[in-house]
C-alpha positions as CSV (number, residue, x, y, z in Angstrom):
1,X,131.2,57.0,125.7
2,X,134.8,58.2,125.9
3,X,138.1,56.5,125.4
4,X,138.7,53.2,123.7
5,X,136.4,51.0,125.8
6,X,133.7,49.3,123.8
7,X,131.1,47.3,125.7
8,X,129.7,44.2,124.1
9,X,126.3,44.1,122.4
10,X,123.4,44.8,124.8
11,X,119.9,46.2,125.0
12,X,118.7,49.0,127.2
13,X,115.3,48.7,128.9
14,X,113.5,51.8,130.0
15,X,110.5,51.4,132.3
16,X,108.2,54.3,133.1
17,X,104.7,54.9,134.6
18,X,102.1,55.0,131.8
19,X,98.4,54.5,132.5
20,X,96.9,55.6,129.1
21,X,96.1,53.6,126.0
22,X,99.2,53.3,123.7
23,X,98.5,54.2,120.1
24,X,102.1,54.3,118.9
25,X,105.7,54.1,120.1
26,X,108.4,55.5,117.9
27,X,112.2,55.4,118.1
28,X,113.9,58.2,116.1
29,X,110.7,58.6,114.1
30,X,110.3,54.9,113.2
31,X,107.4,52.9,114.6
32,X,108.5,50.3,117.3
33,X,106.6,47.1,117.5
34,X,105.4,45.1,120.5
35,X,108.2,43.0,122.2
36,X,111.1,43.6,124.5
37,X,109.8,41.6,127.4
38,X,112.4,38.8,127.0
39,X,115.4,41.2,127.0
40,X,116.4,39.8,123.7
41,X,114.1,41.7,121.3
42,X,113.6,45.3,120.6
43,X,110.1,46.7,121.1
44,X,107.7,47.8,123.8
45,X,105.3,46.2,126.2
46,X,102.8,47.6,128.7
47,X,100.7,46.5,131.7
48,X,100.0,47.3,135.3
49,X,100.3,51.1,134.7
50,X,103.8,50.9,133.2
51,X,105.5,50.8,129.8
52,X,108.8,49.1,129.0
53,X,110.8,49.9,126.0
54,X,113.8,47.9,124.9
55,X,116.3,49.3,122.3
56,X,119.8,48.3,121.1
57,X,122.6,50.2,122.9
58,X,124.6,51.6,120.0
59,X,126.2,54.4,122.0
60,X,124.2,57.1,120.2
61,X,121.4,59.4,121.5
62,X,117.8,58.5,120.5
63,X,114.4,60.0,120.8
64,X,111.5,57.8,122.0
65,X,108.0,59.0,121.7
66,X,104.9,57.4,123.2
67,X,101.5,58.4,122.0
């Protein structure tokens, strides 16, 4: 982000095709737990050939890894 605008607290939800078995999801090297379906919690959920990952929007770049 640029300038002085600061959005309120929010979560980002990423949804992507994923048909395999999920062994682990990490965010910046730290294991992410199940959750994120309600839009209020951080975590991941899967089903119907997709994975959804919810994280806090802190304005920084992050690395998400799905294994």
